[in-house]
N, C-alpha and C positions, 0 to 999 in steps of 0.2 A: 338103167338109164343110158340113153345113147349119147354119143359125143356132142351132137348138135345141141341137145337140151342143156347139157352141162356148160357148154360154151356160152349159150344164150343166158343162162343164169349167172355165170361169171361176169359177163358184160353188164347185165342189169345191176348186180350188186356193186360193181366197180363204178358205174355211172351214177348210181344213187349216192354212194359215198362221196365221189368227187363233186357232184351237184350240191350236196349238203355243205361241204366244206367251202365251196366257192360262194354260195349264198350267205354263209355266216361271216365271210370276210368283207362283204359289201357294206359300206356305211348306210345308215337308214335314209339319209338324204338322197341316195341314188336308187332306192328301191322302186319308187314310182316311175321314173323315166325308163328304167330297165324293164319294168313290167309292161309298159306300153310298147316297148320294142319287142317283147316276147310274143306279142300277138301274131306276128308272122310265123313264128315257130308253132304256135297253137293252130294256126290255119293249116300248116302242113300236117299236123296231127289229125285234124278233121278229115283231110283228104285221105290219109292213110287208113283212118277208121272206116271211111266210106268204101274204100277199095276192099278192106278186110271183110266188111259185112256184105258186100256185093258178090263175093265169090260163091256164096251159097253151097259150100262144100258140106257143111253140117248145120243143124239148127243151132248148135252151140256157137259156131263162128258168127252166125247172124245175130244172135242175142248179145254176144260179147262186142261185136262191131257196133251194134246199136247203143250199147252202154258207153262205148268209147266215143261215139259221135256226140252223144248228149253231154258227157263230161268235158270233152274238148270245146264244145260250143259254149258251155257255161264259163269256161276259162276265157274264151275269146270275148264274149259279151262283158264279163266282169272286168277284163283288161281295158276294154274301150270305155266302160263306165268310170273306172278309176282315172283313166287319162282325161276324160271329159271333166271330171271333178277337179283334177289338178289344173287344167287349163282355165277353168272358171275362177280359180283363185287368183290368176294373173290378169284377169280383165278388170278394167277400170270401172268403178261404180259410178252410176249416173248421179250427179249432185242435184 
């Protein structure tokens, strides 16, 4: 294995562990507002996936890029749906 791959795996494992620990420390009442705020981060992931799939270096990069675009878009749309549902809870009902 080359050094770049080992460094990338180390960063991935470290980011996964830190992300898991941070999410577990957040109270449940804050999950929905934080999820709506993470849509911007997911949008960046969509752009990165588009760039990765557009390079066309190999068929594998195109396929993995397409899968990344689909999964990131599911995350973005799901976040907006959850945010919309949360905002509907605060609207006054017509009497």
